[in-house]
N, C-alpha and C positions, 0 to 999 in steps of 0.2 A: 525685702533682703533675701539672698539667695540661701537655700538650706546647705549647698556644698560649695566649697571652694576648691578648684583643682589648679595646682600649683606646679607650672611647668618651667625648670631651670634649663637655660640654653646657653651653652658656651660652644660657638662654632659649629652648632649642628643644625643649621637653617634649613638644610636639605631634608631633613626628617621632619621638622616641626610641625608641618601643616598636617601630615599623616598623624600625629600625636592630637592634635587639637580636633581632627574631624572624627576620630575615634571618641571623643567626648561629646561632639555635638550631635552623634546619632544616639545618643543615649535614651533609654525609654524613660528615663526621670530626667526632666527638663529643668527643675529648680536648681541650677548652679551658675557660677561663674567660672572664667578661665583666666588664671594670672600667669602670663609668660614673663620670667625673669631674665632678660638679658644680661649675663653675668660678664660685661665687659668683651665680648665677642670681638676678637682679632681679626677674623675671617672676615672679608669685606661683604661677601654674599650674605652672610648670616646677619650680620650688622644692618647692611641695607633691607632686607627681606623684612627682619623684625621692624624696624621703623615704618614700613608700609603695610604692616600686617593688618589685615581687615576682614576679621570673622565675627560673627554675631557672639555676644556674651563675652567678650575676649579683650582683655587689655594689656598691655605690655608695660613692663618696668624695667627702666635702664638704669643701670648701676656699673660700677667700676669692677674689676675682676675680683672677687673676695673668696670663691672657693663655693664648693657644692652645699656645704651646711650653712654657709652664710647666706646663699642664694635662696635655699628653700625658707630659710628665716624671714629674708627681705619679703618675699612673696605672702608667706603666711601673715605676716605683720600687716600687710594691707588687705589681708581676705576678709571678708564680711561674712562668709559662712559659718555655720554652727558646726560643721563637720569639714575636715580637710583630707584632702586625697594628694600626696605628691605623685607627680608622674615625670619620668626623664623624657628629654626631647625626641629620643629616638625610639621611645616605646609606644605602645598602643593599649587600649583597653576594649573589652567586650562590650556590648551594647546593654546589658543589663545589670553591669557591676555596681552603678549607682543606685538603681532601684532596689536590688538586694540587699545591698550595704545599709541604707537608710532605714529599710524597713527592720533590720536586726538592731541598729543602734537605737531607734526610735522605742524598740519594745524593751530594753534593757538598758537603765540608766549606768548600771555597774560595767556594761562592756565598755571596753577601752581600744581595742585594735579589732579590725576586720580586714579579713585578708582573703585569697582565693587561691584556687589552683592555677599553675602557669604553664605556658607554652613557650619553647624557643622558636625563634623564626630568624630570618637572615641566610647566614652562613651555614646554619644548623636548624633542622625543623624536626624537633621532638617535643614531647612533654618533659618539662622540668621536673623531675620526681624528688621534690623536697620531703624530707620526713614530716610525719604527722606531728602537729605541735604538741609539747608538753613542756613544762617547766624544767625537767632535767635535760631535755633535748637543748634548749636556747640556752643554757647556762654554760653548754659547751661550745656552741658556735651559734652564728646567726642562721635561722632557719625561716625568717620571714623577710621579703622583699621588700623595698622601699615604698612600692606602690600600695600602701595599705592605708585604710581610713582610720583617723582618730580625731577626738573633739579638740576643738581649737582651745578650750578652757583648760584641758590637760597639757598641751603643747605649753600654755603660759604658766601653769603652775610647775612643769619639769623644766622651764627656762629654755625652751626650744631645743634645736640640734646644736652640739657642741661644735662651735667653729673652730676649735683646735685640734678636731679629729681631721688634720689635712691628708692623711692617706685614705680616706674613707672609713667606713664602719660606724659613721654617725648615726645611721639609722639603728644599728644593734645597740648602741649605747643609749638610743631615746627608748626602744621597746624596753629595756631594762628599767628605765626611769618608770615608765608607765606600770610596769609590773611590781615594781617596788610601793606604787601608790595603789594596789590592790585592785587593778584592772583586770577584767576577763580577755580573753582571746577566742575569737571565733574564726574558723576558716570555712568559706563558702565552697561547696564541693564542685563547682563548675569552673572550668578554664576561662577566666575573664582577663587575665593579664598575659600579655605578648610581649616577650624580652627579647630584644634585637641582640643576636650575636654577630658582631662585626668588629673591624679593627678599630675602629673610634667609638665603640660603645661606652656608655658613661662608667661602667665599671672594667677596668682591665686587670689582666693578672700582675699582681704587684710582687715586688721582692718581699722575700720571707722577713727580712728585718723590719719592714714596715707594718706587717702584720703583728709582729712580735711587740713593737713599739705601741701600736695603736691598742692591742688586747690589754699590754701591761696598764695602759691608762684607763680602759673599761673596768678591769679588775678593781684598781684602786678607788674608782668613783664608787663602786658598788661592793665593798668590802662586806658591809653587812649582809647583803643577799648571800654573796657566795660562802660567807661563813656559816650561816643559817644550813646551806645546804652543800657541805663540804664532803659528805659522803659521796655525793656524785662525781667530784673530780677524784677523791680517793680510788673509787672503783675503777674509774676509766685509767688512771694512771698505773693501777694493776694490771688492767688490761694489756696496756700498752708494754709495760716493762717486765712483767712477769708469766709470759708463756710457759706452761709447765711441761718439762721433758726431763725422761729419768734413763740412767743406765743401771745394768744389773749384772751380778756375778754371782754363779753358783757351781758346784762340782758337777763334772759331766755325770750323767745318769742319775742325778739326785732327783728327789720328788719335790725340791723346792724350785724347779724349773717354772711351775705355773705362779708360785707364790715366793719369790726369792727374798732371802733376807737382808742381802747384801746389795743395798739400793743407794743411788746416789743421785740428787738432783742435779740437772745439766743445763747448760745453756750455751748460745752461740759464742765463738770465741776460744780461747786456749784455757782448758780446763787440767787441774792435777787432780786426779781421783786417787785416793788411798784407801787400801782394804787390809784389815788385819786377820791374818789366816792361821790355822793350827795343822800340825803335822796329820793330824788325823782326818783331814780334809781330802788329802792326796794331792796328787801333783797335775791331774787335768781338770781344767776348769773351761766353763763356757762363759764368755763376756758379751753381753749384748751393749752395745755402745750407746743405743737408742732404742725408744719403743716405736719407732715409726722409719719411714725411709729417711736416709741421711747422707751427707756428704761431708766427709772429714779426711785430716790429716793426721797421721799417727806420729807423735814426737817422740816417745820411748815407752816400752813395757819392761820393768825390771823389779827383782826381788831385793829388799834390803833387810839386814840381819840386825842384831843388837850391836856389832861391831862395825857397822856403817859401810860394809863392803856390799857392791852393788853388782848384780849378776843379771844379765839380759834374758829375757824371756823369749822363746819361738812360739810362732803362731801359725795357723792358716784362718782362712777366711771366706767368707761366702759373698764377697763383693762382685758385682757384675762385670765391672772393669776398673783398672786404675789407670790415671794418667797423671804424670808430674807428681807422683807420691800421693795422688788424692784419690780415695776410694770412693765408689759410687755404689751405695746399696739401694736395689729398686726394691728388694723385699720390705714388707712391714714389719719384718723380725730379722734384722741384722745381727750377725753374730761374728765372734772370732773364737776359734778354739785355742787355748793357751796350755803351753807344754812347759810347766815348771821345772827349773834345773833341779839337781839332787841337792838336799839342805840337810843341816845338822838336825836330826830327829830329836835330840836332847834337849832342843831347846823349845820353849813353850809355844812361841810364835813368831812370826816375821810379816814384814808388810810387803804387799804388791804395789807398785807405784805405776800409773797409767797416765801419761801425759797425750792430750789430744787436742787439736785445734777443730773444732765444730765450725764448719761453713754454713750448712744450712740443713732445716729440717722440713719433713713432709712436703706440703705443697710448695714451700719456698725453695725446695730443690729445683724446680722446673725452671723459673727464671735465670738462677744460676747456670743451669746447663744450657740454656738458650744462649747466654752470654757467652760462656765457654765455647760453644758451638760457633758463633760468629766470630770471635778471635781465631779458632783455629782453623776456619775456612780460608784465611788468608795466609797460613802456615803450609810449607810442603810436608809430605807424610813423614819424611825422615826425622823431623822434630818430635814425632810421638814417641812415648816409651815402649819398651818391646812388650808385646803382649804376654799375658800371664796365663792363658788358657787358648785352646784352638778356636774358640768363638770369637776371639779378639784378633784374629788375624785379618780382619776387613778394616776398611778406613775408620778412623776415629770417628769422624763426623757421622759416619752411619750408625756407629756404636751407640753414639749419644741418642740419635734419633731412635734406636732400637729402644734403648732404655727408658725413653720417653713414653713409647708405645707399648712398653711391657706392662706398665700399669693398667693402662687402658685396655689392654688386651685381657686380664685377668676380670675386668669388670664386664667386658662384652661377653666373655665366655659363659659368665653367670647369668646374663640377660639377654641370650643370643635371640630369643623368640620375639621379645618385644622389640628388640634393636631392628631385626629384619621387617618386622610387620611395618613400623614407622618408616624406615628406610625406603620400602616397596610402595607405600601410599603415594608418595610425590607431595607429602605435606611437611615434609621438613627442609626448610631452605637454610643450608648451611651458611652461606654468605650473609642473609639477614639476621641469623642468629649471631654470628661472629661480630657483625656491625655493632650488634647491641652491647657486646663487652669485647673490645679490641683484643684485651689481654690474652683471651682464650686462645686466639690465633697464634700470639706471640710464643705461648706456652707450647704450642703444638698439638693441644688437646683435641680428641676427637668431638666436635661439637654435639652431635646427637648423643655420644653417649654421657657428656656433660648434662645435656637434657634430662636423661633418664636418672641419672644419679643426683642431679641438684635442680636444674632448671624448672622442671615441673613443680616442685616444691616451692621453688622462689617466684612462682608464676610467671616465668620468662616465657614469651611468643615464640613458637616455633616457625611461624610465617606471620605475614602483615596482616592476614584476615583472621588469624585463630586466637582469639582472647582467652587465655587459660584461665584468668581471674573471673572473667565475667562467666565463662563455661562452668566453672566449677560451683559458683553461686548460683546460676540459673539452673541448673539441673540437680543441685544438691550431692553432689558427689561426697563419698567418704574420702577421710584423709589419705587412704591407702591408694585410691583409684587417681590413674593419670588420665586428665581430660582428654588429651588427645587420642590416646588409645581406645577411650571410650567413645569417642567419636567414629574412628575408624572402624570398630568392631561392632557397634550398634547404633551408636548415636544418630548419624546421618540417616539410616534406614527408618528411624522413629521421628525424622524430620528436625532434629534439634539444629540449631543455629551455632556456628562456629564464632560467630560475631554478631552482635546486635542487628545490622545491616544486612547480613547474608541470610538470605530466606533459602534454606536448603530444599524443602520440598518445592517451593515456587520453581526455582530453577531447574530441578530435576524434571518437572513436568514440561516446562517451556522449552528445554533443550534436553530432550532424552537420550542424545548421544553422550549426555555427560554422565550416565550411569552404566554405560557399555562396560561391559568386562567387570563389572562390580568395583569400578572405580568410584569415589565419592565425588559428588557435584563440585566442592570447593578444589580438589586437585584439578578437574577438568578446567574451572574457571582460572586457577593459578598458571596453566599451560598455554593459556591463549596468549598470542602475540599482540592483538589488539582487543584489550579488556573493555574498550568503549563500545564496542560493537553489540556486547550482551549484558543485559543487567541482571544481577542477582537479586533485587529488590523490587517489588512492583511499583510501578509509576514512577521509578528513577530514570529519569531522561537523560542518559548518559551525553549524547551529543550537546544537548541544551546545555547542561551542566559543565562541559568541558570549555565551551565557548565563552561561558560567564566568567570562567576564573582562569585566565591566562597561566596562573602559576602551574595548573594542572599540565599543560602542554610542554611546560620547561622542566618538568621533572617527576612530577607526581603521576607514579603508574596504577594507583589505585583511587578513583574518582569517591568511591564509597569512603574511604578513610580522610579524604581532604573534607568531605561533608562532615563526617563524625567529629572531626577536630574543630572545623570552622563554621559549621553549619549555624551555630546560635549567633554568628554575625549577621546584621541585618542583609538581606537580599542573597544569601547564600542558600537558595532553594534548589531541590532536587529536580523540580518541575515548575514552570510558571503557573501550572492549573492547581497548584494548591496554595491557599492564601493562609498562613498561619495566624494572622490577627483575626481575621475573618472566623475561623475555626475556633480559635481560643474564645472569643466573645460568645459565639453562638452556641457552644456546648459548654461554655463555663468551665474551661480548663485553664484557669488564672496560673496556676503554679507551675505549668510545663513551659519548657523551653522550645525554641523553634524545631530542634531536632526530634525532642520528646514528642512534640504535637503531630510531626510528620510519622514518626513511629505508631502513635495512636491511631493515626487514620488508618495506616497500612495494617496494623494489626486487628484492630477492633472497629473503628469507623466505619470502613467501607462495608464491613460486613452489616452493620447496622443502618446502612443507607443515609449515612451522614454525608453532607455536600463538602467538598473540599474547598470550595469557594462560592462567593454568591453567584458566579454565572455557570456554574455545572451541576446539574441535577441528575442524578444516575437514573433514578425512576424514568423521568421524562424522556431522558435518551435511549433507556433501554426499549421502551414502549415504541418510540418514533424510529429507532434504527433496530430492528430485530435481530440482524447478523452481530450487534454487540453482546447478545446473550450468549454466545458461543466462546467468548473471550473469558480471561480471568475476572474481569471487570468491566463495566461500560466505559469508565475513565479511560482505562488501557486501551479500548479499542478506540476511542476517540483520540488519544494521543497518537496510536500508531496509523490510523487510518482517516479518522472523522476530520482531523484538521486539514488535510490537503483536499478531500473531498466536499468541504465546503457545509458541513453539517452544522446544525443550531445545537449548541450545548444546552439550552435551557429555554422554558417556554417564554420567558420574558423577551428574548430576542426573536422566538420564532413568531409571536404575535405582534410584532411592531407592524402598524398598518403601512407605513411606508419604508422600503428597503433600498436606498439608493445605493449606487454603486460609489465608493470613495476612492478616488485615484491619489496614491501617495507618491508624489514627485521626490525623487533623491538624486541630486548631483552628487558625483563620486570623484574623487580625486585623490591619488596615493594615500588612500585610508589603510591603517594598519589592519591587518588580515583580521584579527580577534575582534576589534569594534565594529568593523563592517559586518561580521557574520552576527554580533549580537544586535547589530541595527536591523539586520534583516529578520533574524528571528523574532524581534519584538513585534513585527507584522504577522508573521507566519503564524504565531500563536493567539492572534487577535480572536476573541470571543466571536465577534461580529464577522461573518465569513464575506460578505459582499464588497470585496476590496480589488483593487489591481495595484501591485506596485511597480514603479516605472523607475528603473535605476539607468542613468546615463553616465557613461565614464567620460570625463573631460580630458582624454588623452593622457592617461595617467603613465609615468615611467615606470611605476612599480610592477613588476611581472605578474605577479600573484592576482592582480584584478581581473583581468579578462577571463582566466579560466574559472575564477570563483563565480563571476555573475553567470556564466554558462551555466555551471552547476545547478546554481539556483533555479534559473530559468527552464532548466531540464526538469527539477524537482517539482515545480507547481506551475501550471498554465496562467495563473493569475500575475506572474512576474514576467514583466516586459524589460527588455534591455537594448541599450545601443552603445556601440563603443565608438566614440568619436576619434578620430586619428590626431587632430589638432585641439590644444588647450584654447578654449575661448572665452573662458571664464564663467562663474557660478550663476550670473545671471541668464546670460544665452544658453548655458547648458540646461538650466532649469526649465527655461522655455521650451527647448527640445523634448524635455521630458513630458512637458505639457502636450505635445505632438503626438505622443504615444499613448496618451490617456483617452478614455472614453467615458469615464465616470461623470456623474452629474456634479460631483462635488469634487475641487482639490485640496488636498492637505499637503503641508510642507515638512520634510523631515531632513535633518542635516545626516550626513554618511557616517557619523560617529555618535549619534545619540539614539535614544530608544524611546518606544512608547510604553505605557503601561498596558496590561492585558484587557483592560475595559475601554481604551481610549476610543476606538471607533463606536463600541456601544453607546458611550456617554453621548458622542456627537450624533449620531443617529437618533437616539432618544430625545436631545434637544431639537433636532430638525422636526421630528414629530410633533412635538409640544409647541415650539414656538416659531416655526417655519422662518428661521432667520436667513439673511443673504450672508453672512459670515460668521464664524464662531471663533472662540479662542479659550483657553484653559489656564489655570494655574499650571505651576512647573515645579520641579525639583532640581538642584545641582547635583551631580554624582561625580564621583572620582573614577579613575581609570579603571577599578575594580568593580565599578556599578554601585558602591556604597554612597548613601545620600549623603551630602554635606550640610545642605540647607533648602529651605522650600521658598517659594516666591508666591505671596499670598496676594493676588492682584484685585484691582477695583472692577466693578462692572464697566460697561463702555462709558468711557469718560474722555469726551472728545477735547477737553482743556490740556488734559494731562497728555494727551497723545500728541499736543503741538510743544510738548516740552521734551518728550523721549518716546522711543518705540517700548512702552512697558508691555505691549500685547504679545510681542515675539513669539513663543511657541504655547500651545500647539494651534497653530492657526489653518483654518478650513474656510473655503469660500466657494460659492457657485462657479462651476467653471466657464459659464456664459459671462459672469462679471469679470473673472479674470482676463478672458478674452476683450471683453468690452473696455477694459482699462489699458490693454495693451501689453499685458504680462509684466515681466520684470524689466528694468530698465538698465541698459548695461552702463550708462553714465552714473549709475548710482550704486555700481557694485562695490560691496563692503557694506552697505545700508539698503541693499535691494529689498529686503523684508519690509523695512520702515516705509520705503517709497511706495510699496505694493498696498500697505495698509491704509496710507494716507489717500491714496487714488480711490480705494475702494469705499473708505468713509466720506469720501465726496460724493459718491453715488447712491449710497445707501445708509441709513441710520439704522438698519435692523441687524445691529452686530451684538451677539449673545455672547455672555460670559459663562462658562461652566465652572462652578467653584469647586473643582475637583483638580488634583495634581495627576495629569495626563501625560505630561512629557517629562523625558529624563535627560537634562542637558548636561553633556560631558563637560568636565573642566579641565582644561589642558593648560599647559604653561604659557603658551601663546593666545589663550582664547579669551575673549572679551566677556567671557561668562565670569572670570574671576580677576582679571586684571584689566582695569579701565584705562591703564597706561600703554595697552597694546593696541596695534592696528590703528595708527594716526590717520590712515587713509580711509579707514571705515568711518572714524569721526568726521572726516571731512566730507564723505559721501553721504552721511546723516544731514549734515548741514545743507548739502545741496538739495538733497530730498526734501527738507522742510521748505526751502527757499522756493522751490519748484511749486510746493502746496500752496503758498501764500501768493506767487503769481497767479497760479490757476484760480485761486479763489477770490482775486481781487481785492485783498486785504490792504488796507494802508498800515504796514508794519514792516518791520525789519527784523531780520534774523540774526542772532549773535550766539557765539559759543557761551556754553555753560561754565559754571565751576568744576564740572567733571566731564570728561570725555563722554560722548554719545548723550549728553544733556544739553539743551539749548534754551536760549530766551527769545521769544517772541515779543517784540517791543512794539505795542499798538500805538498808534497816534491819535490824540484826543480831536475829535473831528472839527471842533468850534470852541470858543471860549463862552461859557454860559455862566448864568449865576448859580451859584452854590451856597446854601444855608446849612450850618451846623448846628444840630440840637445836642445841647449838653446839659446831662439829668445829674443833679448834685442831691444826693440823697440826705446829708447832715451838713452842718456848717462846716465849712473848710477854710480854715484860717489862712491857706497859702493859695487861695483862688486868684487873687489878683496876680501873684508872682506867676501861678502857672498859665494864665490867661496871655501873659505877657511874652513869656517863653513860647507857647504855642502859635502866637501871632509873627515872633522873630523867626519860627521854622515853618513857615507857611508862606511860599513865595506866589502862591496863586493869588491874583488882585480882585476878583469878582467872588468875595465870600463874605458872609457876614454871620454871626453868632447869635444863637438863642439860648439862654440858660435858664434850665428849670429847676428851682430850689424849694426845699421843704420849708425853710425859714425866711425870715425879712432880709432882704438882701440891699437895703438901702446904703448901709456903710460901704459893702463891698463896691456898690457903684461909684460911690465918691470917692474911693481909693484908687481907682482907674485913671491912668493918665486920659487926658482930654481928647487924644486922637482915637483911643479906644473905645470911648464911651459911644462914639456914632456906630460903631462896628457890632456892639453888643447890646441886646435887649434881654432883660431880666423878667421872667414870670414865676410866680409863687405857686406852688401845688396846693389846690383848694383843700379844704377839709374832708376827710373821708373820701378823696378822690385817689384812685390808684395810680399807680407810674404809667401804666398801659394808657389808660384815659385821658392822663394829662398831655402824654406826647401826641396823643390823636388830635387833641384840642390845639396844641400849638403847630401841628403840620399844616392845619387848615390856614394859618396865617402867614406860612411861608409862601414867598414870591418868588423864589428861584426855581429852577427847572430840576435840580438833583439835591439829594438831601443827604448830609452827613450825620451818622449817630456816633457821638463820642463820649466816653467815660471820663470824668475828670482825672487828671494826674497823667493822661496819656500824651506822650510826646512823640511825634514822628521824628525818625531818623533822618529824613531827606527832606529838602525844601519843595521838592516837586511832588508830595505825596497826593495832593489833591489831583493833580493832572494825570497820575498813574491809576488811579481808582476811576477817575472819569472816562478814561479810554476805554476800561472794560464796560463801565456803566453805559455808555452810549451803543455798544454793541448791540445788534437786533437779539432778541431773545434772553438777552440779560436780566437777571433778577437782582439779587443783592451780591454787591463785590465786598470782601473783607479782607483785611491785611493781617500781619502775624503781631502779636504784643507779647513782648518779653518781660520776664520781671525787673525788679528793682536792679538786679546785679546782672543783667541781660541774659538770664539763664532760661531756658524753655525746658520744661519738664516734658518728658516722653509720656504722651497719653494714650500710646496706641492699645495698650492692654490694661484696661482699668481693673481696680481691687474691687472683686464683687461684693466684699464685705462691708464696701464704703457706701453706704445708701444716703449720703449727702446729697443737696441740690447741686453743690459746685460739682462733685464727682459725674452726676447724671448730665449736667449742661455741658462739661467739657467733652464727653464722649461724644456727644451728638455733633458739637460744633467744631471738634478739633481731633477726635480719634482718627478719623480717616486720612486726615492730613498728615498726621504723624505715621500712620501705617503706609501712606504712599509715597511719602517723601516731603519733608518740609521745606526742601528747596525748590519744589515744583509747583507752578501754578495748575491748579485742577480745580473740577467741578466737586461741590460739597453737598450734602443733603442740606444743612442748614449753616447759617452764620450767627456768631453773637453780635447783638447791636452796640458793642463796646467801641468797634472801630470798624465802621462800614459805610457803603454809600448805596443809594437806590434812586431811581428816578422819580421824583416827586408824583408825576402824573400815574405811574404805576400804583404807587403806596395808596393813593387816592381812591384807585380802581378798584383796589382790594378792600377798601373801606378801612385802612389802617389794621391796627392791632385788635384782636377780641379781648379787649379790656374786662368783659364781664366774666368770660371763663378762665382768664388767665391775668388776673390784676397786676401781678407783680414778677413772678419768677419766670415763666414760660411763654410770654407772649411773643417774644421775638422769634422763638423757634418755632412756634405754632405758625406766626406769619410767614415763615419761609416755607413751610410744608404746604400751607395754602397756596403760595405763589408757585411752587414746583409743580403742584396739582394742576394748575392754570396754565403749565407749558413752559414757564420760565426755569433757567438753569442759573444756580449760584455758582459764585467763583471765589476762589481764595487765590490770592498772590502774594509770594513771599518778598516781591519787589517794594511793597509798601510794608516798611517794618516800623514799629513803634516800641518805646519802652513805657512802662508805667512806674511812677514815682511811688505809688502806693501799692498795697497788697490787691493781687489780683482775686483774691476770694471775697467777694463783696455779698454773696448770699448766705444766709444763715438758714439752717434747716427747721424751720417752726412747723405747727400744724397746718398753717396755712398753706405753706410748700407741699406738704404730704397731699392735701386736697387737691391743688393744681396737679401735681403729678398723675394722681389716680384720673383725673379727668383727661390729661394729655395722653396717656397711655391708652386709655379706652378708644379716644378719637381717633388715634394713628397707629393702632396696633399692628395693622398689615405693614405699615412702612417700618416701624420699628423692628419686627421680625424679619425684613431683609432691606437693610440700607444699602443701596446699590453701590456706595462708595466705601463702605466699611467690610472687609472680609473677615467675619467672625471666626473663620477657621484656624487662622493663627492663634486667637484667644484660647480657643479649645484645646488645640495642641499642645499649645507651649506653657498654658497655666494650667493643663488637664483638668478643665472643668467640663461639666457635661452641658450638651444643648439644652437641657431643660433648666438648669441653674441660669445658663446665660439668657435665655428668654424671660423668665422670671424677673431677672434684674432690669431688663432694658424695657420689655414690653408688659410688665406686670401679672398678676397670677389669673 
């Protein structure tokens, strides 16, 4: 049962779903399942794509269109995982998300929601700055995206997602339900979720009314929760509805100016202010309409007495200008001087009435000004009001702009020194700063001034490579200090870094011109036109990184920032010479991410002489190549000089006894420039230096190919190129590459694929150890970015499997003499030319070695056979031709047919002659239906020359009598002797067999086809064949996948199944193949061979392991066992016939002791898949399979 279920609803988003699935498949935590819910997609591509979807650990659920909430519920309902992670089809996740989340959830049973930081990508590329979680914040709005972990049990308790939430926000409603259950929330502080911003994103801008209706439903469902925290909403409402402004009135010259008594609260809109005055206060008053900048329209100012007579009041003002009766006050103390008319002093009091329409206060004035400015720019100047002062004789639009800048000017004057210091430093990027907040540009504000006044406090970045928040924390500045000023004035001289990845001192030392005239290194780097040419970080190979990440070439101007944001994704490395997994394991840095590991090496590890990878030893390199001691570090010298000079990076390579030249043959045709460069780079960075790269262009029409090949040929003398004028096809052009080559071995690399850093070293290591004629390795499938999609774990050389399909594929290496001996690649097999070559080489030599490491990275393209077996029909036909040619060359009596899948074939052998066959059937206990089963077995057997011997523990007289007379002559019954083991009894009976071939059968097994004997016989008669076994399905015809055993299962059945069926499941149940051992439940062997081996070892293995021991002894004698899927049977009883008794334990211990070496390396079972996918150690595996 998987621990985590990832549920991906998909409605018409098939174009993105593979990317979402791949982001899950590359997780560092592999115990998961993926459920894709096709929510009734109407897009034909999506529906077709999902119906053919074929990814590991992935299944597709097809439903009618029910909406997002229901789609998620449908997927979760089918989920087997303890924890659920919803993921929209157009989004993706970072590779450690599952691992980090499950660790948190396992450690705290009260934890209910785990999410992370997020990144926007697609049409927008920036961090998604969601507020930090608090109960108060989530009660106001949803601050947790849908791709967050929760427990399936909580989903069941909460009743799932509310399918009535048709406009969205169903996840918000669900989170609130979990909070009501008392669940805790934790946010992982890494960016591990990537939300696509595109026109067809899952969450679109919705009408306001939809949100109103949805939130109303949410509030009603969670009334108790909101009632409990009603203060949160009251506080928010007051914030929104009651921003406080005031107007004040006081007699001119009064001491009350600073603390006026006549104060009124004011708000936007028309306000009527009434002040009661006395004659003693005089006739001149100062009225401040607001306590900050304001835009207003005066409706009236008048005096009213007790007789209700109204007398207008005259006034003067300090407005900066007036337009259309609107007053614009730039000053923070706007004022009007009121001149009251004569009034009756005999009266005790009178009222001053002021009616004003308030249009905007403070910073809200600026948007209004901008809008007014835009309106007026389309009107002629004559429409403007007459100026009220000489200063307003200019155009109105200019006056508005002056008004905006007037406030800024006052602030600049106060901070002129700091302003000029930053402005002259070259470290403030106006465009970058405004892009971070576009409203600043609309308001016409000076961005640098905004930074000085507010931006630094808000931790806004002044340029892409200055991280204000990080600098402030890293260098422990006080609250009053501006990080940017600190860096300019003293920080850079002290070696302070403006960003975690920008090493100031390193850059200044490597590029002395960067500190000329006291400029900062960062300013110098920002001014570079080509920022790829110089690296501000040790060991960061800009050229390599940019070629591996095509998005940089499409718009990212700072590779450092790309690495900072995406470096924790698999394969996003700044240099191939740093291996994060090796570094983490070697130096026990389990908690660090990829980016943090690289930083650790740059800042600490390189000084402590840590190795960046298994194949670079700084101490060895420094001693061997003394010139490297003058550089920053030996690794940098190797990176910049040693690679092209052919230096040895470590002693392991330098001490290899044989150092043959490997010629890598690469046919090129219209390859994408970025992919071709990555292909070539994967050779340039090889740790083993004795190679030559032979690139031949097959008449490409793409104009970038010739200059690119010439560029690399000039860069490294080991690169040979040829530019063909005409297209002749991949087979002939590869042969042309072979003509350029001078190496002792030829290796084959496709033009858009890649090698791992250690590929050639591992090949040469195997050459030194095994002296093979040909070699191949495991490989992995990668996407266009270089991210791993899946791995292929291959069998060691398996001749029978090779006659079914080209399982060898990449990375294939062979002796150049052998390549020429077989005639190179055949043009008639173009499309399967590699299959044809392997078949021809296998006919000349059996010394074919398998390297159980992934050394080749196979690019998955939409038209590639690597991911679509329905592509390239011509290649399938070519494969059929290649195998047919091999059959003819070998003189085999067989026909070749297409298999169930493209690129898989069936080699149907012919039985050479009709010979006598005897079936030995062992019945452990009384089988009441034995007679019925025997009749059914004979009815399903078309082979005429067969008889049956039945070994039974009990009396069989009654059973024999029940058989029809015509069967009694075909069946002989023998009873197991007292204290006689099953193995010994079978040996005894085998001596009485008169036939030439012997079939072993377990009762209850019924073959599916009548020619089953002939099918087995065709194999059994082959020279060199040992035991032939078929496939046995359970009563419901279901075949359990036994490729990855449960190491906690110590039963006899589990142990036997792994040895007899594990490799079959790993290498493909639909493929005939060689196996280590066969179960004698359904198999055939030549009787002469059985007797030559003296049968079973009944003394050591009387009951449980005699058949497997026999197979291993027979293989040790030079025979190969074969599994064929074309001899299929079902068993009417349970397949699990072995109980785990103490006798079984004794046999197992004896067996493991005898066959330890074989068990530790089963040639046909690649245990690396088990170790990787189940995350078990090699020690655990070996203890389970080979004993302590």
